[in-house]
Each structure stands twice: as C-alpha cells, then as structure tokens.
N, C-alpha and C positions, 0 to 999 in steps of 0.2 A: 666745726659742725656742733650744733647744740643737741643736748640730750632731749628726747621727747618726754612729755609728761605721761605718767602711767595711764591716765584716763584717755589721753589721745591714742596711746598705743593699743588700748583695748577697743576703741571705736575703729581704728585702722584695721585690727585684726577681724572684728566682726564684719566690717565692710567687705573684706577679702573673702571671708567665708560665705556670706550671703551672695556675693557675686558669683563665686564658683557654684554655689547651690542652684542659683538661677540658670547658670549655664548647663548644669545637669538636666534640669527641668526642660530647658529648650531643646535638649537632645533626647527627650523622652526617657530619662533616667531618674530614678528616685533614690533616696538614702536606703529605703527598704530593699531595693534591688541590689544595692552594693552589700548590705548586710546579709541577705540570703545567699548571694554568690559566695560569701565567706563563711557560710554554714552558721550563721548567727540567727536564731529563731526566737530568742527571748532576751529582753534587755530591761535594765533599770536606766532611768535618765537622771543624772546628777545635776541639780540646779534647776530652780523653778522660775527662770526668768523668760525673757522674750524669745530666746533661741529655743527653749523647751516647748513653747507654744507652737512654733513653726515645726519642730521635730514631731510633736504629737500629731499635728495635722498630717504630716507625710506618712507617719506610721499607721494612722487609723485606717487607711485604705489598703493595708497589706496584711499579710499573715504573720508578721513579726509581732510577738506578744510583749506588750509593755507591762511588766510586773509591778512597777511602781516608780514614783518620782522621789528622789532623795533631795532633801533640803535641810536647812537649819531649823526651820519652822515646820512642824508636822501636825497631824491630826485633822487634816481636811482632805476633801477630794478635789481633784482638777479633772473636769470632763469625765467623772466616773472612776478616775484612777487615784489610789491612795498616795498621799504625800507623807513621807516618813523620814526619820532621821536614819543615819547609817546603821545605827544600832538596832533599828526596827526591821532590818532586812531578814526575812525568814526563809525565802527560796533562793537557790543559787541560779544565776542567769548565765547565758552564754556570754553576755557582755554588759559592762556599764558604760554609757556614753556620757561624758562630761561636756557641758555646753558652754563653760567659760574657757575661752582660749588661753587665759593666763592663770589657770587653776594652780593652786599651791601643790607642789610635788609630794608633800606629806599626805595630803588628802588622796592623791592618785595611788600612792603606795597602800594606803589603808583600804581603798576600794578593791584591791586585787584579791583580798580574802573572800570576796562574795561572787566571783564570776571567773570565767575562763580568760576573758580579755578586758582590759580597760582601754577605751578608745575616746579620742577627742572628736568632737564634731568636725574639726579641722581635718583630721586624718581621714575621715569618711568622705567629705565632700571633694577633697583632693585625691581621693581613691589610692591611698597609700597603704592599705591594709596588708596586701600581699607582699609588700617590699620588705 
C-alpha cells in the first residue's frame, strides 16, 4: 500500500467534512444547531480559507456570535468580521473552531488559552462534541 500525498489527504478530509455537512443540511441541521446544543454561543474561527467562508455563512443565520477570524494575515475585515492573529484576541470565546482538518497540534494547544473548547470543523459536522 502506498502512502498518500499530504495534499491528497487534505482534499480527502475536506471532501468527507463537506459531505457530512451537506448530510446535516439535508436533515435540517446546521453547525450552529450543534454548537448551541453544546452551550457554545460565541466563537472565533481559525483559518481564513474556503471552509471558513462556508462556516461564516452557516453561522450568520444563527445566534452564535463570531468574535473574529484568526489567521496568519490580519488587519482586514471579512464580511464585517475582524481578521486577526492569535495574539490579537481580546475576548474569551466559548470555542475556537479550526477549519483545517490537518491543523498543527502546537497551534491547537496555543488556541486553548483563549476559549473553553477548541474544536475542529470535523468534530462538529460528525457531531462528536459530547463524546
């Protein structure tokens, strides 16, 4: 068996996440439903890529408050939401959701200082928060 290329693994992970996310929508559930069921009312989103765009769309129709978007490049707005570096976080959130399924563990550990929970988008769409 050959080892998969890292880029292929990333694409495969994103495909699985998006497929599960669409299944949620087909069953009239949203990411915000899952967050609220787990007493998560305020979040930061880590990563300003394509998954963030979809997550922002899901959350904009809910009462979940997006406090900001965390990325390596800061100083601009995305759809009215501040994009900032980790060091720019000023308010503690219920959770930080990281959108890269292959995120570096050191980054995840660093994010824990700024919230109650650090969650991957994968954990949410596969609804494993309470496990």
